[in-house]
N, C-alpha and C positions, 0 to 999 in steps of 0.2 A: 230684390233680385230681378234681373232682366228676363223677360219671357223670350226665350230663344226660339220658340216654335215657329213664329213667322219668318225668322231669319233662316232657319234650316229649310223651311218650305220653299223659300225663294232660291236658296242654294241648290235644292233639288231640281228646280226648273232650269237653273243655269247648267247643271251637269247634263240634264236631258238634252238641252239645246246643243251643247257641245258635241254630244254623241250623234245628234241628227246631222249637224254640219259635216261630220266626217263622211257622210254619204257621198259628198262631192269628190274628194280625192279617191274614195273607193271606186266610184264609177270611172274616174280618169285612169287609174292604174289597171282596172279590169279591161277597159277598152284597148289599152295599149299592151295587154298581156304581160303586165308586170306583177310579179308575185307579191309585191308590197301590199296589194289590196287585201290579202288574207289578214295581215296584221291590223290594218285599218278596220276591217270588218269585225275582228274580235274585240278590239278596243271600243269600237262604237257600240257593240252589243253590251259590253260590260258597263259602259257609261250610261247607256239607256236603262239598264236594269237598276243600277244604283240610283239614278235620278228618279225613276218611278217609285222606288222603295222609299226615298226621302219625301217625295211629294205626297204619296198616299199615307205615310206614317205620320205626317203632320197636318193632314187635311182638316179643315174646320169649316162649318157653315157660316161662321161670322165673317163679315167683310175684312179683307186683309189690308190693314193700315199699319204703317210703321211709325213708331215714336222716334224721337231724335236719337236716343241711344241705340235702338235697333237699326236705324239708318247708318250709323257709324259702323256697326258690326257687318252689315250687308256690304257696305262700301269696301271695307278692307278684305273680308273673307271671300267676297265674290271674286276679286282679282286673284287671290291665292288659289281658290278652287279651280278656276279656269286654267291657270298656269300649270297646276299639277296634272289635271286631266289631259290638257292639250300636249303635255310633254310626252305622253305614252307612245304616240306614233314615232317619235324620234328614236326611241329605243330600238326600233327595227334596224337602225343603221349601225348597231353595235357601238353606240356612243354611251358614255357613262350617264347615270341618273343626273349627276350635276350638270353636265353639258345639255342634257335634254330639257331640264327645268330652266336653265339659263336661256336657251334658245326660245322656249315658249314664253317666258316672262318678257324677254326682249321683244317678242312679236306682239303680244297683247297690249303691252304698254307703248307700242309703236316706237320703241327706242331704236331698234335697227342694228344693235351690236350683235355680232355673230361669233360662234365657235366653230362653224362649219367651213370646210374648204372643198375645192373641187365642185363648186356649185354647177358648173357647166355639164357635169356628168351625172348629177343626182337624178333619181326618178322624178317624173313630172308630178306625181302625187305628193311627194314631200315638198317640192317647190311651191305647189299650189296651196298646200296646207299652211306653209309659212305666210303666204300672201293673204290667205283667208283669215288667219289669226290677226294679222295687222288690220285688215279691213273691218272685221267685226269688233276688234279692239277699238277702232276709231269710233264706231257707233256707241260703244260703251263709254268712251271718253266724252262724247257729246252729251250723253245722258248725265254723266257725272258733273260736267262743267255747267250745264244749263239747269238741271233740276236738283242735284244733290248738294254740291258745294255751296251754292247760294243759300240753300236751306240750312246747312250746317254752319254758315257764317265763317267759312274758311278763307283766310287771307284777303279779306275785303270783298269777296265775291257776292256779299249780300246786296251790293248796289246793282247787281244784274238779276235780282230775283224777279221772276215772272209771276203772273197771277196764279198759276197752278201750283206754286210752291209758297204761297203766302201763309198757309196754316202751319200749325205746329206738327201736324202729321203728314207723312208722305203717302199720298194715295197711289197705290200700285197701278190702278186703272189709268190714272192721269199720266203716270210715267210712260206706260206702253203707248198711249194715244199720242203723246208728244214725240216720243222716240220714233213712232211710225212716220210722222210727218217729216222729221229730220232725216230718217233713213231714206225716204223717197227722194229728197233733194240730194242727199249724199250718193245714192245709187245712180241717179241721173248724171251727176257730175263725173262719176267713175266711168260710165259708159261712153260719155263724150270724150273723155281723156283717152280711153282705150281705142276709140275709133280714130282719133288723130294720130296716136302712136302707130297704129296699123297703116294709116294712110302714108306715113313718112318712112315706112320700111321695116317696122318690127313684125315678127311673126304674130299670129293671133294669140298664141300662148304668152309670149313675152309682153304683148300689148296689154293683155288683161291683168297679168300679175303685176306689171309695173304701174298700171293705172291704179290698182288697189293700194299699192305701196305709196303712190304719189299723193292721192287724195287723203289718205289716212295719215299723211306725213310720217310714214313708218320707215321707208328707205331700204327694205329688203329687195335685193335683186336676184335674178336667176343666173347671174354671171359673176365670177370672182372680181372682175374689173368694173363692176357696176355699170354706170352709164358710159364709162370709157370704152366699153365693148362696142358700142354702136357708132362711135366716131361721127356723130351727126349734130351739127349746130341747130337745125330746126327742132330736133328732139329735145335739145337742152332748153330752148325757149318754150316749148310746149310744157315740159316738166316744170319750168319756172312759174309759168302762169298758173298751173294747177296746184303747185305747192302753196302759192300765195292764196289761191282759192280755198284750199283746205285750212288755211290759217286765219281766215276771216270769220267773224261771228255768224254761225249758222242761223241764229234767230233773225238776223237782218235779212238773210236770204228768204226765210219764211215770210217775213213782212213784205219783202219786195214782190213776192208772188201775188200779194193782195193789192198791189199798186203803191205801197208805201216804200218806194225805192230810195228816197232822199237820204235816209240814215246811212246807206252804204257810201254816200259821198260826204255827208256832214259829220258823221260820228268822229269824235276826237281820237279814239283809239285807232280806227281804221286809217285816218289821215296820218297820224303819227307813225304807224307801222309802215305805210307805203313810202312816206318821205324818208324814213330811216333806211329802208331797203335801197331806195334810189341813190341816196348819198353814199352808202357803203359800197354799192355795186360800182358806181362811177369812180369812186376813189380807188378801189382795188383795180379797176380796169386801167386807170392811169399808171398805177404802180406796175402792173404787168407789162404795159406797153414800154415803160422805161426800163424795167429790170430784165425782161425776157425778150425785148425787141419784137413783140407781137403786133400785128395790125390792130388798130383800135377796135374795129368791128368784132374781130375774133376775141380780143381781150375782154370786151364788154360782155359778150355772150358767156364766156367761161367764168368771168368774175361774178356776173349777176346770178348765174346758176349756182355757183359755189356759196355765195353769200346767202342766197335764199334758202339753199339746202340746210345750212347750219342754223340760221336764224329761226326758221320754221321747225327746226329739230327733226327734219326728214332724214338727213344723213346720206343721201346719194353723193357719189363722187364721180367726177369726170377726169380726175388726175390727182396726184398726190400734192395737195396744197402746202404740205410741210417743206417742199422743195422750192417754194417761191421766195424764200428769204425770211429772215427773222421778223421783219415788219408784218408780213402776211400771217406768220404763225401767231404773233401777238394779237393781231386783229381777230383771227378765228377763235382764239381762246376767249376773248371778250364776247364775241358774237354768240357763243354757246349759251350764255346766260340770258339772252334777250327773250326768245320765244315769240309766238304770234299773239293773236288777240284772245280775249276770254271767249268762251263758248265755241272754241274751235278744237281741232284735233292736235294742235301743237302742244309742246311741253314748255319747260323752263319757267322763267319768272313771269312772263307776259308783259306786254307793252303798257297796259293801264297801270300796273304797279309802279313802273318807272315814272309815269306821268304824275301819279298821286304823290310819289316820293318827292319829285321836283316841286310840286305845289306846296307840300308840307315844309320843305327846306326854305322855299322862298318866303312863306309866311313867317317862319322862325327868324329868318334874317331881318325881315321887316320889324318884328318885335324887338330885335336887339337895339335898333336905333329909335324905335317909337313904341315903347312898352305898353302904352295905354290905348293904342289903336286897335280897333276890332277888325280883324282880317277874316273874311269868310272864304273858306276854301271851296271853290266850285269846280265841278267836273261834268262836262257835257251839259252845261247850263243848270245843273242841280247843285245845291249846297250839300257837301258831304257831311253826313253825321259823324260825330266823334268816334263811334265804334268802328267805322270803316277805316279811318286813318290809323287807328290803333291796331286793327287787324292786319293792315298792310305792313306796318312797321314791324309787328311781331313776326309775320311771315318771313320778311326779308332777313331779320336777325336769325331766325331758326334755320332758314334755308342756307345761309352762308355758314353758320355754325355746323350744320350737318355735313356740308362738303368738307370742312376742316376736319371733323371727326373721322369721316370715312378715309380721308387722305392719310391721316396718322395711322389708322388701323392697317391700311394697305401697305404702308412703308414698314410697319412692324412685321408684316408677312413676307418681307424681302423684296418688294417692288421698289424700283428707283423712283425718285421724287416726281419726275415728269410723267411717268406712266401712272403712278398712284394718283397724282393730282388730276390729270386729264381724264383718267378712267372714272374717278369720283364725279367730276363735273359732267361728263357725258352721260353717266348713268342716272344721276339725279335730275339732270336737265332733259333726259330722254332724247339725246341727240343721235348717238350711234358711234361714229368713229371718234377717237381721241387724238392724242398727239404722240409722237415718238415712233420708233421702229416696231414696237410690239402691238399697240392698240391704235396706231395711226391709220390714216386712210388706206394704206397699202397692207395693213396687218389684220389680224383677228385676235380675239380674246382666248383662243384655244390653248395657248401655252401657259396661261396664268395658272397658279396653283388652285386646287379645288376650293380651298378655304376662301380665297379672294373672290372666286366666282360666286360663292354663296353670299358673300358680303355685297357684291355688286347686284345680285338678284334682289336683296333687300333694298339697296339704293334705288334701283329702277322702280320698285313698288312704291317706295317713299316719295320719289319724285313725281310719279303719276298721280298719287293721292294728295300731292302738295304738302307732304310731310306732317302737317298738324293733325289729321285724323289718326295717324299712327300714334302720336304722342298722347292723344286722348285715351287710347286703350291702355296705356301704361299708367294712367292716373287711377289710384286706388278708389277714389270717390266715385269714379264712373261706374264701378261694379256694385256699389253699396245700395243703390236705390233702384 
């Protein structure tokens, strides 16, 4: 049997920290004389009490290390715990439990899909809470992508394993130390982004909340029309730059601070990501110039922002791109699958997996006409072990199959095919807006049936955990030893 005491102990600390973070919207609403602070205060006190109870009830003098099985449990139930506790403040708005959990899961997984409308008139405390959840979710995603998934050998992530995750156990102290360094860089990037937003016309509150949503590649806005509300080309370019920044490997940033900046330029994944964004952005700009008769400079800014927003799975919108013609709609549907780099806050498949897939296919084609040739598959100058290519191919197969399964289930719940398919893709890829009139850039997920919302909540969690850790928990052998 698995010893769940360390798992529950860590979950207790997570609940306690969520309760402490609620002090920020409490202070915001209190200073603005908004009665919402009472609800936040009560929820914070309850979460703090529950967290302390769990921590003290599972305390031990032995060092807190996690085995692989315990790491799988913490990874999955940590996100579920945060989503449930973080959903409680949304209940103050008279929304259903389903909508509250949907909004909180969308926030912490940095998906950016929403069931809320009238954002422009919501209390600042609620808007700030949404932004905070995305921002702290981004820190959790960095820890997951850099420390946990490489250790668990999920989807080929073992090639990005760092020294602190080379052992079979996950040292909790090491996790906090590494996350502290990453959070410092992450926080600094957020402050710079907020300062630039403010410089070009955003209010201080909008600048801060949009900066948190930008760097975390989350996409929640304080306005129903998202970035279209500001109608500012300089802001679109600022957002584009910081969405890209949030989608690059944060470990390379950490190395750059020590003088090792060359990997930011020479890394195969980074170069592939940037080249792809440039080609897609220019291509769409030419399309917009031709189809909508826009000046190229305006078309380039709008196209680059929109492409970057979808590829990095941020989900900001500056206009309804489903009105740009069938070609643009088809392009955006493909872009939803791409994602940013490993070790970043973005979701979806990730660039390195496409690169590995290309290398595997090329090697296979070579074997077709030269079966006796030994073809070494190299990535970033390193020969890829067989388990990496197997993991990547398994991930891609499961990822695509999961989208198909969720699409079928949503259509059985009465959704049309476009809504069901794009909602499945955007949830599992953690993008935000889908396609069509209901869940597209100009819509929300509010009108969907509750059953489909719970299904999409599971899809957002599966996508953020990269699917495979959830499948592990459904394996009976996992629980036997």
